[in-house]
C-alpha positions in Angstrom: 8.8 -20.9 30.3 6.4 -19.0 27.9 2.8 -18.0 28.1 0.5 -16.6 25.6 -0.5 -12.9 26.2 -3.9 -12.0 24.6 -4.3 -8.3 23.6 -7.8 -9.1 22.3 -9.8 -12.0 20.9 -7.6 -11.7 17.7 -4.3 -10.8 18.7 -2.0 -13.0 21.0 1.8 -13.7 21.2 4.0 -15.7 23.3 5.6 -13.8 26.0 8.6 -15.4 27.7 11.2 -14.8 30.3 14.9 -15.0 29.5 18.3 -14.3 31.5 17.2 -16.1 34.5 13.7 -14.4 34.6 15.2 -10.8 34.5 14.1 -10.0 30.9 10.5 -10.4 29.4 10.5 -10.9 25.6 7.9 -11.7 23.0 7.2 -12.2 19.3 5.1 -9.2 18.2 2.1 -9.8 16.0 2.5 -8.5 12.4 -1.1 -7.4 12.5 -0.2 -4.4 14.6 3.6 -4.3 14.5 3.7 -4.5 10.7 6.3 -4.9 8.0 5.9 -2.9 4.8 4.4 -6.0 3.2 1.9 -6.8 5.9 0.9 -3.2 6.2 0.9 -1.6 2.8 0.2 -4.8 0.7 -1.6 -7.4 2.7 -3.3 -4.7 5.0 -3.6 -7.3 7.9 -4.7 -4.7 10.5 -7.7 -4.0 8.3 -8.5 -7.6 7.6 -8.8 -8.0 11.4 -10.2 -4.7 12.2 -7.0 -3.7 14.3 -5.5 -0.2 14.7 -1.6 -0.7 13.9 0.9 0.3 16.5 3.7 0.8 14.0 4.6 0.2 10.3 8.1 -0.4 9.2 8.8 0.9 5.5 10.7 -2.1 4.5 12.2 -2.5 0.9 10.3 -1.6 -2.1 11.5 -0.5 -5.7 11.4 3.3 -5.5 13.9 3.6 -2.5 13.3 6.4 0.3 11.1 8.6 -2.1 8.8 5.4 -2.5 8.8 4.7 1.3 7.7 8.5 2.0 5.0 8.2 -0.6 3.6 4.9 0.9 3.4 6.7 4.2 1.9 9.7 2.6 -0.8 7.5 0.8 -1.8 6.0 4.1 -1.9 9.5 6.0 1.3 8.5 8.2 3.4 11.3 6.7 3.0 14.9 7.6 4.2 17.5 4.9 4.6 21.1 5.2 1.7 23.1 4.0 3.7 24.4 0.9 3.8 20.7 -0.3 0.1 21.1 -1.0 0.4 24.4 -2.8 0.7 25.3 -6.5 0.4 28.8 -7.8 -1.9 27.8 -10.7 -3.9 25.2 -9.0 -4.4 21.5 -9.4 -6.0 19.1 -12.0 -7.4 15.7 -11.1 -9.2 12.8 -12.9 -11.3 10.0 -11.8 -9.5 6.8 -12.7 -12.5 4.5 -12.8 -11.2 1.1 -13.5 -13.6 -1.0 -11.5 -14.6 -3.4 -14.3 -11.0 -3.9 -15.5 -9.9 -4.6 -11.9 -12.8 -7.0 -11.5 -11.7 -8.8 -14.7 -8.3 -9.5 -13.2 -9.9 -11.4 -10.3 -10.9 -14.2 -12.6 -7.6 -14.8 -14.1 -5.6 -17.9 -13.4 -2.0 -16.9 -12.9 -0.2 -19.4 -14.7 2.4 -17.4 -16.7 0.7 -17.6 -20.0 0.0 -14.4 -22.2 -3.7 -15.2 -21.9 -3.3 -14.8 -18.0 -1.5 -11.4 -18.3 -4.1 -9.8 -20.7 -6.5 -8.6 -18.0 -3.4 -7.0 -16.2 -2.2 -5.4 -19.3 -5.7 -4.1 -20.1 -5.9 -2.5 -16.7 -2.4 -0.9 -16.9 -3.1 0.3 -20.5 -6.5 2.1 -19.5 -4.6 3.8 -16.6 -1.8 4.9 -18.7 -4.2 6.5 -21.4 -5.9 8.2 -18.4 -2.5 9.6 -17.1 -1.7 10.8 -20.7 -4.8 12.7 -20.8 -4.4 14.0 -17.2 -0.8 15.2 -18.1 -1.9 16.8 -21.2 -4.6 18.8 -19.3 -2.4 19.8 -16.7 0.2 20.9 -19.2 -2.2 23.1 -21.1 -3.6 24.7 -17.9 -0.3 24.9 -16.4 -1.5 23.1 -13.3 0.0 20.4 -11.0 -1.5 17.0 -11.7 -2.9 15.0 -8.8 -2.3 11.3 -9.5 -5.3 9.0 -9.0 -4.9 5.7 -7.2 -3.1 3.4 -9.7 -3.8 -0.3 -9.7 -1.8 -3.4 -10.5 -3.2 -6.9 -11.0 0.3 -8.8 -11.0 2.8 -7.7 -8.7 6.5 -7.8 -9.8 7.4 -11.1 -8.3 4.4 -12.9 -6.9 
């Protein structure tokens, strides 16, 4: 027999007894016990104003370094101090693509070339920004700090 366990007004999950009542088990909510997709992409914990308990670094296209990077971006990875040091300093840019990103919100995703143009405009603008950043960092012999990069159309969905 199962009953619903309410953690708060938003999060509840079934809690059941198994093995003749000697074991409690339940299905954990993906809002607070998140897979990589529900944490890093859907950001369900933010949508519902919850504090996540755990985030699992599930498959993504860059292997283990990409998983580490995702955790780093979300302040869930602690690096040694030397990771944040460079003998000549750093250089960064403001990758302001707000208007291009907004243009992608009004695109009907139907697989046509027209539907992909806002995505390509967004990506190409950012690539030009990165080209300038890498040029400046090379001339100054400084480490480049990458800005947030945006994508309007994910690889498969």
